[in-house]
C-alpha positions in Angstrom: -46.5 -81.3 37.1 -47.2 -82.2 41.0 -46.2 -80.2 43.1 -43.1 -81.6 45.3 -41.7 -81.2 41.1 -43.2 -77.7 40.6 -41.0 -76.5 44.0 -37.7 -78.0 42.9 -38.1 -75.8 40.0 -38.8 -73.0 41.7 -35.5 -74.0 44.1 -34.0 -74.3 40.9 -34.6 -71.5 39.9 -33.9 -69.0 42.5 -31.0 -70.9 43.5 -29.5 -70.0 39.1 -30.6 -66.8 39.0 -28.5 -65.9 42.8 -26.0 -67.2 40.7 -26.2 -65.3 37.7 -26.5 -61.7 40.4 -23.5 -62.6 41.7 -21.8 -63.0 37.9 -23.3 -60.0 36.8 -21.9 -58.5 40.2 -18.5 -60.1 39.1 -18.3 -58.7 36.2 -19.4 -55.4 37.2 -15.5 -55.4 39.5 -13.6 -56.4 36.3 -15.0 -53.6 34.0 -14.3 -51.7 36.5 -10.1 -53.4 36.5 -10.8 -52.9 32.3 -11.2 -49.2 32.8 -7.5 -48.1 33.1 -5.6 -46.9 30.9 -4.0 -48.9 27.9 -0.5 -48.3 26.7 -0.5 -48.9 23.5 -2.8 -49.5 20.7 -3.1 -52.8 21.0 -3.7 -52.9 24.7 -6.4 -50.9 24.2 -6.9 -52.9 21.4 -7.4 -55.8 23.4 -9.6 -53.7 26.0 -11.8 -53.0 23.7 -12.6 -56.1 22.6 -12.7 -57.4 26.5 -14.8 -54.7 27.3 -17.3 -56.1 23.8 -17.6 -59.3 25.2 -18.5 -58.4 29.1 -21.1 -56.0 27.6 -22.2 -59.4 25.6 -22.4 -61.3 28.7 -24.0 -59.4 31.4 -26.7 -59.2 28.5 -27.5 -62.4 28.4 -27.5 -62.4 32.1 -29.5 -59.5 31.6 -32.1 -61.5 29.9 -31.5 -65.2 31.5 -32.8 -63.4 35.0 -35.6 -62.3 32.9 -37.1 -65.0 31.3 -36.7 -67.1 35.5 -38.1 -63.6 36.4 -40.9 -64.4 34.3 -40.9 -68.4 35.1 -41.4 -68.1 39.1 -44.6 -65.2 37.6 -45.6 -68.4 36.1 -44.9 -70.6 39.2 -47.2 -68.1 41.5 -49.7 -68.2 38.8 -50.5 -71.4 38.6 -49.1 -71.1 34.1 -45.8 -73.0 34.6 -45.5 -75.5 32.3 -47.8 -74.6 30.1 -46.4 -73.5 26.9 -47.3 -69.2 26.5 -47.6 -70.3 22.6 -49.9 -72.8 22.4 -51.2 -74.0 26.1 -49.6 -77.3 25.6 -48.3 -78.9 28.4 -44.2 -78.7 28.0 -42.7 -82.4 29.3 -41.2 -82.1 32.5 -37.9 -83.8 31.3 -37.8 -79.8 29.3 -39.0 -78.2 32.6 -35.8 -80.2 34.5 -33.3 -79.7 31.6 -34.2 -75.5 31.4 -36.6 -74.7 34.0 -37.1 -71.2 32.5 -38.4 -72.0 29.5 -41.4 -71.3 28.5 -42.5 -73.0 25.1 -42.8 -76.6 24.5 -40.8 -78.1 21.6 -43.2 -77.0 18.6 -43.2 -74.0 19.2 -39.8 -73.6 19.9 -38.8 -74.9 17.3 -41.0 -72.4 14.8 -39.3 -69.3 17.2 -36.7 -70.2 16.2 -37.3 -71.3 12.3 -39.0 -68.1 11.5 -36.4 -66.2 13.2 -33.7 -68.0 10.9 -36.2 -67.0 7.8 -36.2 -63.4 8.9 -32.9 -63.1 9.4 -31.7 -64.4 5.9 -33.6 -60.9 4.8 
């Protein structure tokens, strides 16, 4: 990977992190609006579903920020672009598609396969 490509990916990671952080702030504002008392059981049920969805989305965003921070740290350390499991070079196409990725396609597939097997037990 060239220095230009690395710089481009770093800029994309920073922009994505900023967008997600803004989104999290907006979700917090929406959550305050959802905390108003519901008038009837149906409204309360809808409010609970909306709160649960907002909570899940916030957790997903927070997890993605962690992955982005990890990728940015790896850029600074000089290990970005290498699979954190096997050490193989992650193809630039994969990094361009998802700059926060830290594993090669094969190790990611193995991780997903293992996770699928564990969830069936």
